[in-house]
C-alpha positions in Angstrom: 93.1 9.6 57.0 89.9 10.7 58.8 89.1 13.1 56.0 89.2 10.4 53.4 86.2 8.4 54.6 83.5 8.0 51.9 85.7 9.3 49.1 85.6 6.0 47.2 81.8 6.0 47.4 81.6 9.6 45.9 84.0 8.6 43.1 81.9 5.5 42.4 78.7 7.6 42.3 80.4 9.9 39.8 81.6 7.1 37.5 78.5 4.9 37.7 76.3 6.8 35.2 79.0 6.7 32.6 79.6 3.0 33.2 75.9 2.2 32.9 75.7 4.2 29.7 78.7 2.4 28.2 77.2 -0.9 29.2 73.8 -0.1 27.7 75.4 1.2 24.4 77.5 -2.0 24.1 74.4 -4.1 24.6 72.4 -2.1 22.0 75.2 -2.4 19.4 75.4 -6.1 20.2 71.7 -6.5 19.6 72.0 -4.6 16.3 74.9 -6.9 15.2 73.0 -10.0 16.3 69.9 -9.0 14.2 72.1 -8.1 11.2 73.8 -11.5 11.5 70.6 -13.4 11.8 69.1 -11.7 8.7 72.4 -12.4 6.8 72.2 -16.1 7.7 68.5 -16.4 6.8 69.2 -14.7 3.4 72.0 -17.2 2.7 69.7 -20.1 3.6 67.0 -18.9 1.3 69.5 -18.5 -1.6 70.7 -22.0 -0.9 67.1 -23.2 -0.9 66.4 -21.6 -4.3 69.7 -22.7 -5.8 68.5 -26.3 -6.1 65.1 -25.4 -7.5 63.9 -24.3 -11.0 63.7 -20.6 -11.7 60.5 -19.1 -10.4 59.6 -22.0 -8.1 59.0 -21.8 -4.3 59.5 -18.0 -4.0 57.0 -17.7 -1.2 58.8 -20.5 0.7 62.1 -18.7 0.3 60.7 -15.5 1.6 59.3 -17.4 4.6 62.7 -18.9 5.3 64.1 -15.4 5.5 61.5 -14.0 7.8 60.4 -17.0 9.9 63.2 -19.5 9.5 61.0 -22.1 7.9 59.3 -22.5 4.5 55.8 -22.8 5.9 55.9 -19.3 7.5 54.8 -20.5 10.9 55.9 -19.0 14.2 57.2 -15.6 15.0 59.7 -13.6 12.9 63.4 -14.4 13.5 64.0 -10.7 14.1 61.5 -8.3 15.5 60.2 -5.9 12.9 61.3 -8.1 9.9 58.3 -8.7 7.6 57.7 -10.2 4.2 57.5 -6.7 2.7 61.3 -6.3 3.5 61.9 -9.3 1.1 61.7 -8.5 -2.6 61.3 -11.2 -5.2 64.5 -13.2 -5.9 66.4 -12.4 -9.1 67.8 -15.0 -11.5 70.7 -14.0 -13.8 73.0 -15.5 -16.2 76.7 -14.8 -15.7 79.8 -15.6 -17.7 80.2 -16.8 -21.3 82.0 -20.2 -21.0 80.6 -21.9 -19.1 77.4 -19.9 -18.7 76.2 -20.0 -15.0 72.7 -19.3 -13.8 72.6 -17.5 -10.4 69.9 -16.6 -8.0 70.1 -13.5 -5.8 68.0 -13.1 -2.6 67.9 -9.9 -0.6 66.4 -8.0 2.3 65.9 -4.3 2.0 64.8 -1.5 4.3 65.0 -3.3 7.6 65.2 -0.9 10.5 66.8 -1.8 13.9 64.9 -0.1 16.8 66.8 0.3 20.0 65.1 -0.7 23.3 65.2 2.9 24.6 65.1 6.2 22.8 67.8 7.8 24.8 70.3 7.0 27.6 71.1 9.8 30.0 70.2 12.4 27.4 72.1 10.7 24.6 69.7 10.0 21.7 69.7 6.5 20.2 68.4 6.6 16.7 67.0 3.8 14.6 69.5 2.1 12.3 68.4 1.3 8.8 70.4 -1.6 7.5 71.6 -1.5 3.9 70.6 -4.2 1.4 71.6 -7.6 2.7 71.9 -10.1 -0.2 73.3 -13.5 -1.1 73.9 -14.9 -4.6 74.3 -18.6 -5.3 74.6 -20.7 -8.4 71.3 -22.3 -9.6 70.5 -25.2 -11.9 70.5 -24.4 -15.7 
């Protein structure tokens, strides 16, 4: 037993870097998921906002809802790095034949998630470019 003193401390020192790396990676992927989910919710909210308005009305307000969370465009962006340039103009379409439905599609394109650190213990963390996030809702005829 005398030769076993301190062995637990050595084992802990060997495992600690891997545990910290796993913890940090989990946190970063959680941040990425949170930002994706926040953008998705704001896109849905903007589509809902436009779905009760006439075609071509209040486009700037809808874009502000996506980026800032309010139609006036005040405050800071909901997600760091999200700008109005990531929000293309909404698209109105007609779908179906009987009955004909008018729809509005709102989207966010080209948003890039930037991790807090470039690498963790030599493991590189690259930026993640999200695909197009969009929502389509029925609009008035």
